[in-house]
N, C-alpha and C positions, 0 to 999 in steps of 0.2 A: 503495500500499498504506498505509494509516494503520492506525494503532491500536497496541496493545502486544500483542508477542509472548507475553506473558503468562510469561515465565520472567525469573528474577531473576539475572543474570550478575555477577559479582565481579571477573570477570578482564579484563586490557588489553585493548580492540579494538584491532588493530594494522593490519587491513585489512578495506573494504569495497569490494563490485562486484556489478554486473550480470551473469551468465550466460544468454543465450537459449538454450533448448530447444523446440522445436517453436514456435515463435512466442510462448513465455510466457517473460515476465522471471522470472529468479529470484534474488532479492537475497541474495547469500552474505557473511556476516561470519567474521571469523576473529580469534580472541581466544589471548592468549597465557596461559596458566595459571601462575601466579606462584611457585607450590612446585616445579613440575616442570621448568617452561619448556616443555613439551610445548604443542601446540596443540589448540583445540577450535574447531569449525566449525558455522556454524549457517546454515541455507539457509530460505528462506518464500517460496513463490508461492501464488497464486490460480488455481483452476480452476473452471469452471462456478460461481462462487460461494460455494464451497470452501476455507477458508485450510488450508495444508500447510505443517507445520515438520519438518525434518530436523534433528537434531544429533548431531556426532561428536567424540570425541575420537582426530584420525587426523593426518596429514600433509595440508596444504592439496591439494598436486598431486593425493593421493589423492581428496579429498573431490569435488574439482572433477572428475574423472574420474566419479565417480559421479552427479554434477548433469547433466553432460554427455549421459549415457547412460540417464537416467529414461525410460522409457516412459509417455509421460503419454496417458490414453486420453479 
């Protein structure tokens, strides 16, 4: 996965890891939002030559549950 996500994130990166779903590696990044101390989660993967991005402000374990249960066709 090379290139830019095209998203300007000013929050502090606190974790980064790979989740495998249906033999696709999904890069997950967890950020801490400075003002509220809540978490912003981002995921990126490529499928059939198309890049997909998911971003949400939620608990990291809830975000990971969504990522692991994506139906990738």
